[in-house]
C-alpha positions as CSV (number, residue, x, y, z in Angstrom):
1,M,8.3,-0.1,11.6
2,S,10.7,-0.3,14.6
3,S,7.9,1.2,16.8
4,Y,6.3,-2.2,16.7
5,F,9.4,-3.9,18.2
6,G,8.8,-5.0,21.7
7,K,5.0,-5.3,21.2
8,T,2.7,-8.3,21.3
9,D,-0.8,-9.3,20.2
10,G,-1.0,-11.6,23.3
11,E,0.4,-14.6,21.4
12,T,3.3,-13.3,19.2
13,F,6.1,-11.1,20.5
14,I,7.8,-8.8,17.9
15,K,11.5,-8.4,18.7
16,D,12.8,-7.3,15.2
17,S,11.9,-6.9,11.6
18,A,12.1,-10.6,10.9
19,D,9.4,-11.2,13.6
20,L,7.3,-8.4,12.2
21,C,7.5,-9.8,8.7
22,M,6.4,-13.2,9.9
23,Y,3.6,-11.7,12.0
24,I,2.3,-9.7,8.9
25,L,2.5,-12.9,6.8
26,N,0.7,-15.1,9.3
27,T,-1.9,-12.5,10.5
28,A,-2.5,-10.3,7.4
29,H,-1.5,-12.8,4.8
30,V,0.8,-10.3,3.1
31,S,4.4,-11.0,2.2
32,S,7.2,-8.6,3.1
33,V,11.0,-8.7,3.5
34,M,12.9,-7.8,6.6
35,G,14.9,-4.6,6.3
36,A,18.1,-6.2,7.4
37,A,18.2,-7.9,4.0
38,F,18.7,-4.4,2.5
39,G,20.9,-2.9,5.2
40,E,18.0,-1.3,7.2
41,P,17.3,-3.6,10.2
42,N,14.5,-1.3,11.6
43,C,12.5,-1.4,8.3
44,V,10.3,-3.7,6.4
45,R,10.0,-3.8,2.6
46,F,6.8,-4.3,0.6
47,S,6.4,-4.8,-3.1
48,F,3.4,-3.1,-4.8
49,A,3.4,-5.3,-7.9
50,N,-0.3,-5.9,-8.0
51,S,-3.5,-4.2,-8.9
52,L,-4.6,-1.2,-6.9
53,P,-7.7,-3.0,-5.4
54,N,-5.5,-5.9,-4.2
55,I,-3.0,-3.5,-2.8
56,E,-5.7,-1.6,-0.9
57,K,-7.1,-4.9,0.5
58,G,-3.6,-6.0,1.6
59,W,-2.9,-2.7,3.2
60,A,-6.2,-2.8,5.1
61,R,-5.2,-6.3,6.4
62,I,-1.8,-5.0,7.4
63,K,-3.4,-2.1,9.2
64,D,-5.8,-4.4,11.1
65,A,-3.0,-6.8,12.1
66,L,-0.7,-4.0,13.3
67,S,-3.5,-2.5,15.4
68,K,-3.6,-5.6,17.5
69,L,0.0,-5.1,18.7
70,K,0.2,-3.4,22.1
């Protein structure tokens, strides 16, 4: 996930995993946890405790949100 650090969608600048988690929450409406909470500051953690159709929808929204970062 650290490959997205230093990128922007034109409005939001991603400097670390905390920014990336907030961006994903606000843009894709998917919750995640910054990796620093688990000793991995360059990572993001997702929970897959949902139905497969909902996971697929959420993952598509994450993919779309991340594609906007340049």
